[in-house]
MIVO-524328 format. One line per field, with one value per residue: residue number from 1; x, y, z of N, C-alpha, C, O in turn; residue in three letters. Coordinates in nm, 4 decimals. Example, Ala and Ser with C-alpha at 12.3 -4.5 7.8 and 13.67 -1.06 7.14 Angstrom:
BEGIN
nr: (1:2) $
nxx: (1.3190:1.2850) $
nyy: (-0.5690:-0.2250) $
nzz: (0.7800:0.7080) $
caxx: (1.2300:1.3670) $
cayy: (-0.4500:-0.1060) $
cazz: (0.7800:0.7140) $
cxx: (1.3200:1.2900) $
cyy: (-0.3300:0.0030) $
czz: (0.7800:0.7870) $
oxx: (1.4236:1.3409) $
oyy: (-0.3319:0.1138) $
ozz: (0.8465:0.8039) $
rest: (ALA:SER) $
//
This chain:
BEGIN
nr: (1:2:3:4:5:6:7:8:9:10:11:12:13:14:15:16:17:18:19:20:21:22:23:24:25:26:27:28:29:30:31:32:33:34:35:36:37:38:39:40:41:42:43:44:45:46:47:48:49:50:51:52:53:54:55:56:57:58:59:60:61:62:63:64:65:66:67:68:69:70:71) $
nxx: (11.2866:10.9766:10.7170:10.4532:10.4685:10.5050:10.3554:10.1851:10.0510:10.0146:9.8177:9.5991:9.5087:9.4097:9.2490:9.0695:8.9875:8.9041:8.6112:8.4956:8.4533:8.3528:8.4170:8.7144:8.9238:9.2741:9.4749:9.3633:9.3015:9.5775:9.6592:9.5087:9.6578:9.9334:9.8343:9.7761:9.9461:10.3516:10.5400:10.6850:10.4830:10.4456:10.6464:10.5664:10.2564:10.1656:10.2600:10.0913:9.7831:9.9061:9.8661:9.6489:9.4769:9.5828:9.4474:9.2171:9.0717:8.9973:8.8452:9.0081:8.8911:8.8999:8.8075:8.7451:8.9440:9.0194:8.9365:8.7806:8.6585:8.6291:8.2883) $
nyy: (5.2340:5.3669:5.1431:5.2374:5.5756:5.5971:5.7836:5.7143:5.5360:5.7511:5.9087:5.7571:5.7333:5.9810:6.0215:5.8219:5.9431:6.2045:6.0834:5.9312:6.2502:6.4393:6.7199:6.8723:7.0157:7.1463:7.1075:6.9677:6.7133:6.6951:6.6174:6.3848:6.1980:6.2528:6.1077:5.8740:5.7768:5.8277:6.1217:6.1467:6.1513:6.4070:6.5199:6.4244:6.4990:6.7473:6.6400:6.4509:6.5801:6.7265:6.5394:6.4687:6.7004:6.7189:6.4860:6.5577:6.5456:6.6198:6.9184:7.2498:7.4479:7.8153:7.9886:7.8168:7.7348:7.4470:7.0974:6.9020:6.6087:6.6025:6.5084) $
nzz: (6.6263:6.8155:6.7885:6.8706:6.9177:6.6717:6.3780:6.2654:6.4392:6.6420:6.4707:6.4968:6.7566:6.8406:6.6834:6.7429:7.0103:6.9287:6.8424:7.0258:7.2354:7.0308:6.9449:7.0936:7.2757:7.1766:7.3920:7.5707:7.4288:7.3301:7.6021:7.6977:7.5080:7.5520:7.8432:7.7162:7.5821:7.6070:7.7733:7.5349:7.3289:7.2446:7.0338:6.8321:6.8107:6.6564:6.3965:6.3377:6.3418:6.1375:5.9198:5.9590:5.9150:5.6272:5.4780:5.5393:5.7407:5.9919:6.1392:6.2733:6.4929:6.5549:6.6856:6.9715:7.0181:6.8962:6.7863:6.5183:6.4088:6.0437:5.9152) $
caxx: (11.1876:10.9294:10.5878:10.3829:10.5491:10.5019:10.2347:10.0303:9.9747:9.9615:9.6570:9.4603:9.4553:9.3799:9.1059:9.0035:8.9198:8.7604:8.5171:8.4703:8.4744:8.3220:8.4375:8.8080:9.0124:9.3893:9.5187:9.2834:9.3380:9.7397:9.6629:9.4841:9.7093:10.0243:9.8528:9.7595:10.0826:10.3693:10.5866:10.7560:10.4192:10.4019:10.6797:10.4771:10.1413:10.1454:10.2672:9.9970:9.7468:9.9234:9.8332:9.5276:9.4330:9.6618:9.3918:9.1002:9.0162:8.9499:8.9047:9.0482:8.7494:8.9691:8.7589:8.7279:9.1003:8.9328:8.9531:8.6639:8.6625:8.5387:8.1922) $
cayy: (5.3355:5.2832:5.2022:5.3572:5.6634:5.6782:5.9127:5.6386:5.5364:5.8768:5.9477:5.6695:5.7634:6.0956:5.9898:5.7781:6.0288:6.2505:5.9528:5.9424:6.3530:6.4993:6.8395:6.8597:7.1296:7.1125:7.1175:6.8827:6.6296:6.6429:6.5518:6.2314:6.1022:6.1977:5.9620:5.7040:5.6694:5.8999:6.2542:6.1561:6.1984:6.5768:6.5083:6.3796:6.5596:6.8200:6.6012:6.3754:6.6555:6.7816:6.4335:6.4433:6.8309:6.6605:6.4232:6.6846:6.4161:6.7036:7.0927:7.3479:7.5744:7.8373:8.0480:7.7491:7.6617:7.2781:7.0006:6.7740:6.5080:6.6033:6.3925) $
cazz: (6.6382:6.8762:6.6741:6.9843:6.8991:6.4728:6.2859:6.2056:6.5447:6.7289:6.4564:6.5715:6.8986:6.8058:6.5187:6.8823:7.1007:6.8386:6.8038:7.1608:7.2456:6.9528:7.0335:7.1636:7.3283:7.1329:7.5220:7.6042:7.3337:7.3611:7.7440:7.6872:7.4191:7.6547:7.9073:7.6647:7.5966:7.7438:7.7276:7.3594:7.2104:7.2562:6.9172:6.7350:6.8359:6.4989:6.2625:6.3325:6.3418:6.0214:5.8569:5.9520:5.8041:5.4972:5.4226:5.5187:5.7963:6.1030:6.0964:6.3720:6.5484:6.6092:6.8673:7.0771:6.9589:6.9373:6.6502:6.5386:6.2285:5.9640:5.8016) $
cxx: (11.0881:10.7542:10.4904:10.3570:10.4882:10.3433:10.1599:9.9312:9.8954:9.8383:9.5192:9.3953:9.3614:9.2372:8.9716:8.9079:8.8573:8.6557:8.4311:8.4090:8.4390:8.3704:8.5675:8.9166:9.1986:9.4285:9.4786:9.3191:9.4983:9.7888:9.6299:9.6079:9.8592:10.0027:9.8579:9.9046:10.2468:10.4286:10.6481:10.6619:10.3868:10.4976:10.6045:10.3127:10.1365:10.1387:10.1444:9.8621:9.7692:9.8657:9.6834:9.4241:9.4832:9.5604:9.2166:9.0202:8.9553:8.9528:8.9404:8.9781:8.8208:8.9597:8.7081:8.9262:9.0729:8.9650:8.8332:8.7188:8.5557:8.3903:8.2420) $
cyy: (5.3025:5.2906:5.3062:5.5035:5.7262:5.7448:5.8209:5.6050:5.6553:5.8989:5.8960:5.7251:5.9140:6.0715:5.9211:5.8332:6.1046:6.1890:6.0232:6.1073:6.4458:6.6739:6.8395:6.9594:7.1105:7.0628:7.0219:6.7092:6.5979:6.5597:6.4150:6.1376:6.1385:6.0924:5.8497:5.6720:5.7162:6.0381:6.2842:6.2095:6.3487:6.6093:6.5296:6.4173:6.6344:6.7839:6.5065:6.4557:6.7066:6.6803:6.4590:6.5585:6.7647:6.6311:6.4673:6.5903:6.5100:6.8930:7.1541:7.4400:7.6510:7.9503:7.9609:7.6773:7.4960:7.2148:6.9066:6.6767:6.5757:6.5004:6.3746) $
czz: (6.7547:6.8138:6.7426:6.9569:6.7539:6.5101:6.3475:6.2982:6.6262:6.6406:6.5193:6.6878:6.9345:6.7428:6.7061:6.9894:7.0509:6.8704:6.9238:7.2405:7.0616:6.8778:7.0664:7.1417:7.2286:7.2613:7.5458:7.5677:7.3546:7.5337:7.7182:7.6071:7.4978:7.8147:7.8387:7.6181:7.6638:7.6589:7.5898:7.2697:7.1755:7.0742:6.8870:6.7442:6.6635:6.4394:6.2364:6.3202:6.1624:5.9454:5.8288:5.8660:5.6691:5.4351:5.4049:5.6174:5.9529:6.0500:6.2771:6.3572:6.6195:6.8126:7.0176:7.0700:7.0515:6.8141:6.6852:6.4072:6.1797:5.9498:5.6907) $
oxx: (11.1155:10.6856:10.4551:10.2446:10.4454:10.2647:10.0898:9.8088:9.7779:9.7355:9.4121:9.2780:9.2787:9.1312:8.8628:8.8017:8.7418:8.5863:8.3481:8.3105:8.5289:8.3437:8.5591:8.9801:9.2220:9.4185:9.5709:9.3495:9.5368:9.8836:9.7192:9.6411:9.9212:10.0887:9.9182:9.9607:10.2798:10.3993:10.6630:10.6888:10.3103:10.4492:10.5478:10.2425:10.1045:10.0474:10.1033:9.7879:9.6773:9.7830:9.6199:9.3331:9.3907:9.5325:9.1311:8.9074:8.8672:9.0206:8.8974:8.9733:8.8395:9.0124:8.6598:8.9869:9.0872:9.0251:8.7931:8.8147:8.4452:8.4163:8.1867) $
oyy: (5.1932:5.3915:5.4160:5.5524:5.8381:5.7520:5.8313:5.6159:5.6630:5.9117:5.9397:5.7536:5.9395:6.1215:5.9575:5.7928:6.1135:6.2555:6.1140:6.0874:6.5042:6.7132:6.7215:6.9850:6.9911:6.9402:6.9406:6.6171:6.4869:6.4905:6.3303:6.0252:6.0330:6.0313:5.7473:5.5624:5.6540:6.0708:6.3948:6.2798:6.3886:6.6911:6.6385:6.3485:6.5666:6.8145:6.4885:6.3735:6.7199:6.7362:6.4672:6.5326:6.7618:6.7024:6.4382:6.5558:6.4540:6.9597:7.0993:7.5136:7.6166:7.9712:8.0040:7.5849:7.4502:7.2833:6.8564:6.6962:6.6041:6.3883:6.3005) $
ozz: (6.8043:6.7972:6.6996:6.9691:6.7258:6.6046:6.4482:6.2918:6.6621:6.7070:6.5612:6.7120:7.0221:6.7806:6.7508:7.0367:7.0925:6.9474:6.9276:7.3117:7.0010:6.7642:7.1002:7.0393:7.2470:7.2570:7.5505:7.6436:7.3915:7.5707:7.7166:7.6449:7.5113:7.8781:7.8710:7.6193:7.7648:7.5438:7.5378:7.1722:7.0876:6.9959:6.8958:6.6702:6.5659:6.3627:6.1217:6.2665:6.0816:5.8733:5.7237:5.7872:5.5880:5.3388:5.3213:5.5823:6.0181:5.9718:6.3786:6.2587:6.7362:6.9219:7.1222:7.1243:7.1649:6.7314:6.7902:6.3324:6.2259:5.9934:5.6094) $
rest: (MET:ASN:PRO:MET:LEU:SER:VAL:VAL:ASN:ILE:THR:GLY:ILE:ILE:ILE:GLU:ASN:LEU:ILE:GLU:ASN:GLU:ILE:MET:GLY:TYR:ASN:ASP:LEU:LEU:SER:ASN:LEU:VAL:ASN:GLN:THR:SER:GLU:SER:ALA:LYS:ASP:ILE:PHE:VAL:TYR:SER:LEU:CYS:PHE:LEU:TYR:LEU:PHE:ASP:LYS:ILE:GLU:TYR:LEU:PRO:ASP:LEU:ASP:ALA:LEU:ARG:LEU:LYS:ALA) $
//
C-alpha cells in the first residue's frame, strides 16, 4: 500500500486545495490532485469525496459542477 494514495492522505490534499480556492470545479480539483500525486489518485478521488461528504465537510454545487468546504 502506498501511503500517498490512501483515502486519508488524498482527503487532506483535497481539503488543502479547497482552503486555497474557496470553490473548485470537480475536474479542476481532480487535475490538481493528479498533479500533486499520480494518475493512480483518480481511483481514490471519489472515495475521498464520499468520506468528506459523509462527515458533512463539503458540499456539491450542481449548477457549477463544483465543490466547496462547509463552514
